[in-house]
Structures are given as structure tokens and as C-alpha cells.
C-alpha positions as a LaTeX table, in Angstrom:
\begin{tabular}{lrrr}
\hline
Residue & $x$ (\AA) & $y$ (\AA) & $z$ (\AA) \\
\hline
Met1 & $-73.62$ & 56.48 & 40.56 \\
Ile2 & $-74.64$ & 58.93 & 37.93 \\
Phe3 & $-72.47$ & 58.83 & 34.81 \\
Arg4 & $-71.97$ & 62.21 & 33.17 \\
Pro5 & $-69.74$ & 62.46 & 30.11 \\
Leu6 & $-67.89$ & 65.75 & 29.75 \\
Lys7 & $-68.61$ & 67.82 & 26.71 \\
Gly8 & $-67.35$ & 71.28 & 25.94 \\
Tyr9 & $-64.15$ & 73.13 & 26.78 \\
Gly10 & $-65.36$ & 74.63 & 30.07 \\
Ala11 & $-66.36$ & 71.26 & 31.51 \\
Phe12 & $-63.02$ & 69.70 & 30.59 \\
Asp13 & $-61.07$ & 72.64 & 31.97 \\
Ala14 & $-62.69$ & 72.36 & 35.41 \\
Val15 & $-62.29$ & 68.59 & 35.65 \\
Phe16 & $-58.69$ & 68.69 & 34.40 \\
Arg17 & $-57.83$ & 70.88 & 37.38 \\
Arg18 & $-59.70$ & 68.86 & 40.03 \\
Gly19 & $-60.00$ & 65.33 & 38.64 \\
Arg20 & $-57.67$ & 62.39 & 38.15 \\
Arg21 & $-56.13$ & 61.70 & 34.76 \\
Phe22 & $-55.14$ & 58.33 & 33.36 \\
Thr23 & $-53.41$ & 57.91 & 30.01 \\
Ala24 & $-52.50$ & 54.99 & 27.80 \\
Gly25 & $-50.59$ & 56.32 & 24.83 \\
Pro26 & $-52.66$ & 58.90 & 22.96 \\
Val27 & $-55.88$ & 57.96 & 24.79 \\
Gly28 & $-56.68$ & 59.81 & 28.02 \\
Leu29 & $-59.35$ & 59.44 & 30.66 \\
Thr30 & $-60.15$ & 62.16 & 33.20 \\
Ile31 & $-62.46$ & 61.36 & 36.12 \\
Glu32 & $-63.92$ & 63.47 & 38.89 \\
Thr33 & $-66.47$ & 62.48 & 41.51 \\
Ser34 & $-68.62$ & 64.85 & 43.53 \\
Thr35 & $-68.73$ & 64.75 & 47.30 \\
Ser36 & $-72.32$ & 64.02 & 48.20 \\
Ala37 & $-73.52$ & 62.06 & 51.21 \\
Glu38 & $-74.45$ & 58.79 & 49.45 \\
Pro39 & $-71.60$ & 57.14 & 47.50 \\
Leu40 & $-74.01$ & 55.56 & 45.01 \\
Asp41 & $-75.69$ & 58.91 & 44.29 \\
Arg42 & $-72.46$ & 60.74 & 43.46 \\
Pro43 & $-72.17$ & 61.94 & 39.89 \\
Ile44 & $-69.06$ & 60.72 & 38.12 \\
His45 & $-67.78$ & 63.12 & 35.48 \\
Val46 & $-65.78$ & 61.34 & 32.79 \\
Gly47 & $-63.84$ & 62.92 & 29.96 \\
Val48 & $-62.30$ & 60.87 & 27.18 \\
Thr49 & $-59.59$ & 62.30 & 24.92 \\
Val50 & $-58.22$ & 60.63 & 21.81 \\
Gly51 & $-55.10$ & 62.03 & 20.19 \\
Arg52 & $-54.52$ & 62.46 & 16.49 \\
Arg53 & $-51.87$ & 59.74 & 16.60 \\
Thr54 & $-54.65$ & 57.22 & 17.21 \\
Ala55 & $-56.74$ & 58.15 & 14.20 \\
Lys56 & $-56.14$ & 60.67 & 11.47 \\
Phe57 & $-59.79$ & 61.56 & 10.91 \\
Ala58 & $-62.01$ & 63.28 & 13.47 \\
Val59 & $-64.89$ & 60.94 & 12.60 \\
Val60 & $-62.87$ & 57.95 & 13.74 \\
Arg61 & $-61.68$ & 59.70 & 16.93 \\
Thr62 & $-65.26$ & 60.65 & 17.78 \\
Arg63 & $-66.40$ & 57.05 & 17.32 \\
Ile64 & $-63.59$ & 55.84 & 19.59 \\
Arg65 & $-64.67$ & 58.37 & 22.25 \\
Arg66 & $-68.31$ & 57.27 & 22.01 \\
Leu67 & $-67.39$ & 53.59 & 22.29 \\
Leu68 & $-65.13$ & 54.23 & 25.29 \\
Arg69 & $-67.81$ & 56.32 & 27.05 \\
Glu70 & $-70.36$ & 53.54 & 26.50 \\
Ala71 & $-67.94$ & 50.91 & 27.82 \\
Ile72 & $-67.29$ & 53.01 & 30.94 \\
Arg73 & $-71.01$ & 53.57 & 31.45 \\
Ser74 & $-71.79$ & 49.84 & 31.23 \\
Val75 & $-68.98$ & 48.93 & 33.66 \\
Leu76 & $-70.22$ & 51.54 & 36.16 \\
Glu77 & $-73.81$ & 50.28 & 35.86 \\
Arg78 & $-72.68$ & 46.68 & 36.44 \\
His79 & $-70.56$ & 47.76 & 39.41 \\
Glu80 & $-73.46$ & 49.75 & 40.88 \\
Arg81 & $-75.86$ & 46.78 & 40.54 \\
Glu82 & $-73.37$ & 44.51 & 42.34 \\
Ile83 & $-73.00$ & 47.02 & 45.18 \\
Arg84 & $-76.76$ & 47.53 & 45.54 \\
Asp85 & $-77.40$ & 43.76 & 45.51 \\
His86 & $-74.71$ & 43.26 & 48.13 \\
His87 & $-76.22$ & 45.89 & 50.47 \\
Val88 & $-79.75$ & 44.46 & 50.33 \\
\hline
\end{tabular}
């Protein structure tokens, strides 16, 4: 699995239309996977949104987004290792 965070309006716009969206209050997560032959080689596009209700300042919202992206990346890496170890 290749983790690709979404950055920029155009990237979000495309994934919002095709991907799956999960929300928990003012925090949103949008995910889209490509359709390649190997499931472990599919890029996973992840967009994290944090509303102004969560934090008043953009600096804090940006930090929350970075921390959430890193948490998602580490979970995906751990999951990928477990799958690869199981297939060997």
C-alpha cells in the first residue's frame, strides 16, 4: 500500500467525488484507493479535514491534520507488514 496524503484543492475535489468520506464531528477523513492488480501496491489517497470548530487557529488545525496523517500512515504500514508476513 502506498500512502498518499491529499494536498491542494484539485486533489480533494476529485477524491470527494469518487472516494469514501467518514466524519466524526468537525473532523473528516476521505479515502480513495486505486484499482491496480496487486492489492498491496494500490495507492491509498487520504484527505484529512479539520473544521474551525475544532481549533480557532489555522496553525493548530494544520498540526491536527499532520498528526492524523502520520497516525493513518503508521497504521497502514503496520497492517501492510502483517499482511506481507502472513503471505510468506
